[in-house]
N, C-alpha and C positions, 0 to 999 in steps of 0.2 A: 358390398357396395361395391362398383366398378371405381378404379385408381381415376383420378382427371388426371389429363396432359394437355400442356395445354405448347404450340409456337409459335412463332412469329416470322413475319415476313411480306415482301412485298407478292411475289407469287404470281408475276404476272407470265401470260402467254402461259399460261398451262402446259406443261411436258408429263415427259413421263419421269422426269428426275424429280421434279415434286410429287407425283403420284406414287413414285415409290418411297420417298421421304416420308410423307404422309404413314404408309403401311408399317414403315417400319418404327413411326414414332409410335403410332395406334397399339403397337404389341405391350407399351407400357398400362394401357388402359384406354379411358374412350377421348379421344382427341377435338379439340376446341384449337380453332387457328383464328391468330389475330392477326389481320393484315394491316400492312402501313396505308395511311390514306395518302391521297392522289398527294397533297402538299408534302407531306414526310417524305415521299418518294424524291419528289424534284428536290429538295432541301441535302438528303445524302448522295443523292445521284447526280444532280443538276441535270435530270431529263422527265420529263412525264412519262408515265408507262402507258404501254401500246391500249392496254384495258384500264378502263375507270374505275376505281375503286368498290362502285354498285356492278358490275361486271365480272369484278375477280370474286365478289365476294358469293355470285349467284353460280358461280363456274366452283370453287374451291366446296361450297356446301353439295355440288351433286358429288360428290366422291366419295365413295362408298364407305372407305377409313374414318371420314369425318363426321363427328357427331356433329358441330356446329361451328361455324363461323361468322368473325365479324370485326368491324374497322377499328381500328385502336384508334382511343381520344385525343392521345399524348401525342410527342414529336421525338424525332433525332432516335437517338438509338434505343432507348427504351422507351419509345412511344406505348409499349405495351404495359407501363408499370399500374395504372389502374386498372386495369383488367386482370392481371395478375394477382392484386391485393382485393379483387371482389371474386374472382374464380375461385383462390386457395387451392392451386392443383397440385396434386402430388408430385410432379414432374413437369419441369419444363427442357423442350429437348431443342438442342440446335444440330446443324452440321459444322464441319471444323471451319468452314470458310464465313460459318455465321457466330462463332466464337469470341465473343470478348469477356475481358476481364468485370465491366460492368454487370453486364448480365449475370455473371456466375456472383458477382458480389452482390445482387439485388436478391437472386434466389437464394443465396445463403443466409442472408438477415432475416427472410420471409421463413425459412425452416423447409423451402422449396428442394428436391434433387434436381440437382443439374446433368443433364445427358447428354456426351457431344458425341455423335454418330460420325462416321466417315460417308463422303460424300462417294456412291457409287451407284451404278443403273441395275436396274432388273437385270437378272442372269437372262443372257440371248438378246440385250438391248443396248444400243450403243449409249455412249454418256451423252447428256442432252444438258445446256445450260440457257438462262435466258438472252443471255449474252450471244448465243449461238444463234438462235433463232430470230432474233431480235434484229440482226441485219446480218450480212458480211463483213464485220467491223474486224479490222486488220489494224486500225491504229495502236501504236505500243501505247505503252507507259512505261517508267523508267523510274531505276532506284539511283540516287548518289553511294556509293561505297564509300567514299574518302574524300577527304578537300573541300566539302562541301562548305559554300560560302567564301570560298576564295573567289569567285567567279563576280563577286562581288569588289568594285575595287578600290571601298576604304578598306575592304581587307587586304588584297593582295599587294594593295601601296603599302604596304608594310613588311609586307615578306613575299616573293614569288611561291606560285605551287601550284600544283596539280589537283582538279577535280576531277574522280573515277565515276565514271558512270555505266549502266547494264540497263538494255535494253531490253522491255519483257512483253512478253504475247500477251494481248486483252485476253486471259482466260477467266478475270473474272472482273466484274464492275468494282472496282476501288473506291472506296469513297472518296467523296470530294472535298477538299480543304487535307487533303492526308498528306501531303508532300510525294505525292507519285506522280506532279507536273499532270496535274488534270486539267488545271486553268490554261497550260498551252496545251495540252492534248485537243481543250476544246477548239480552241485557236485554228488546233490543223484541220482538224473536223469541217468546220467552217470554210477555210481557205479551198482544201484538198479532196472532202468528204470522208469517206471512210478506210481511204488509204493514202500512205505518201507515194509520190508518181517519182517511176526510176530519175535517174540523175546523180550528180557529183553531190556527196554527202555534204561536204561542208557548206556548197553552195546553198543547197537545199534548207540546210538547218540555218543561217544565215537569213535567209527570206523568211523562212517562219521565227525566227527572233526578231527582227523589223516588223513583221504583223503582230506579233502577240506585244508590242512596245511601238507603239505610232508614237510623232512627234507630240510631244506634250506630256505623256507618262511622268507620273509622278513616283510612282513605285516601281523600277524595273524589274522585270522577271530575270534570274542571270541565265543567261547563254546554256547553261549545261543541262536547262531542263529541253531546248531545241536541241544540243547535242545528244542529251540521250535518248530522246527520242527515235531522230531521223538515222543518226547510227547504230545498226542493230550490231550486237555481241556486247564488247566492252570499251568504252572510247577511256583516253585520257587527256583532259585538257587542261593545258600550260597557262595560266594568268598572272600577269606583269605588270596591274594596275589598272587593265583596262575591261570593259564588259566581254571584248574577246577575246580569246586566248591566242597568244603567238605561234602555238601548234599543236596539233591533235594526231595524237598515237590513237591507231586504231586496230585491234587486235578480233579476230574472227576464228583465230585454232577451236578446233572442235573442244578438243581435250578441257582445253581451259575453261571453254563457255560448261562445258559440261560438270565439269569443278566447282565451278561456284553455285550453278543450279543445286546442284547435289549439297553442298554446305549452306544452303541460305532456308530458313524458315520464316513464316511472320507471323505476328499474332496482334491482329486489330484492336486499338483502343480506341475506334469511333474518330469522325473527324474533329480536327480543333476546333474552339469555341468560336462564334461571329466576333469575339470584341476580343478576341486573344490577341496580344502585341508582342510580339518576338524580339524588336529593336530595341524595349524598355529595358536600361540599366545594363547597356550595354559596355563592355571595357574590349578598347582595341591596343596592342603595342606591337613590337616585333616579337619579343619572344613567346607572344600566344600564337601568334599568326606562323610563326615558324614551327612549333609544336603540330601543329594540322597541318604543316607541309612538312614534314617528315612523318609524319604519322600515314600519313597518302602515300609516299612513295613508299614506306615498308610496307603498307597493304598491296600496290603493284606487283613488289617483288615476292610478296607471299602467293598472290594466285599464280604468278610465272612458273616459280616453283612447286604450287600443287601442296602447297604446307598448308593444313587448313587450322593448326596450333597457334600459326603465327599469322593467318589468316584473321582470328577470332583475336586475336592481340592487336593486332594494328588496328583492327576494325574500332574495338573500345577504345584504344587512345585517340583515335580522331573525334570519337563521340564526346571523349571528353575535353580537348582540347578545342570542341566547339562550344560546350557547356560552358566553361573559361570565358571566352568570349560573349554568347549567348546564355546568361543565367536563366533567361524564363523559358529556354529550350526544356528544362525538367522540371517539375515539382515530384510531391508528395506519392501521387497515386505514376506516377512513373517509374519512381524509386522504388516503392512495391513492386511492382510488375518485373522490376530487374530482377530484386531479391529473388522472385518466385522462379525465375529460371537462371539463376547466377550458379546453380551446380548443375543444369543441365550445358547451358551454352559456354562454349569457350570466347565467345564475345557478342557485344550489340552496340544497337544506335538506334536512334530513332530514325524515320522516313520523314525527309524535309526538313522543314523549319520546327519540328517538335509542335508541342502543345496538343497531341491527340497522332492521329494518323496510325503508322504500324510500328512495333518493336522490331527491328529486323536482328532477328539471332544467327550468328554463326556455329554450327555443332557439327559433331561428328557420328550424328546419332541421330533416332528418327526423336520429334519434340512434340510430346502430346498437343494436342489442339491446337496446332498451328498450321499455317497455308503454305504451301510448296508455292513454285515461281515456274515459268517456261521462259528462258530467255531464248528470246527471239535471233536467230541466227541468219536472218536475211533471203527466207527459200521464200518467201511472200511477197 
């Protein structure tokens, strides 16, 4: 009897990349495809699919390598859990950018072999993604590499310091609520469409910050979000007790951008839970804020020296300084994932406010199952 293979995903706007993924997965046995419902896709990506769940099911069923397709009954990253328990497949297959520890752990608990494929096009065809086909969306994402939280006055009033951000090309649909400035990115799209207009970077970032935080906003998004999106390449914003930095250093040196791009790997934890409260149990004082600021300066120096070991070390020290002030950023799930990569990576942190999102790793060698980034260099 043939082995059974399960894959899950959105598979909106079916393209050659999807078909090649199905073809590769079907090499392991009869292929079953569990499609995310329209509601699940909206919850994870902050947008509705172009094609409804009924249309997507019809199209996927029509692919020659697919034996059966159906809509998952669950929600979230593990929306296929009921289906995998019922189907009892021999294999569960993901692309590298679809890998999460929760998926792997579920499969291990059920005795299902977990397979990670590298995303690659069929020979002779160009790489394709739904992000590319949905529209020419040039709106970037961002990662705060060091100093995160110093853009909030209740931190930088204790000790001033810098937040280092890097702007990313939208090569992936990064999950909502994952610390990639996705809510500020939605505000930017609402105001500007799919591309940041030309103009003075700091002025544009101020406009976006104000649009994202209109009068009466109770929880103010940090200005590092707007700065990280608008400024291509690397930005270092210095905060001294206010929401807007007193100065911004901007770096577009090609060798430095490629160094950061080459050194960073992302492992998805899935979006943070809806009731997640990072501000509970916080501790603020001068020494803790100073540790965060010092780590950020060390990270900036390491990047300029292109010292990957120091880059990893200062990234980790910055994360430890964050957790000392915001203990809810880290939990047993995050600790277990860090332990898994401790002997591979030189340093680590969580994207944004933690509680989910991405484990950001610095490494000097390839990290299995991790996603690569493309740094935005301002050419588009």
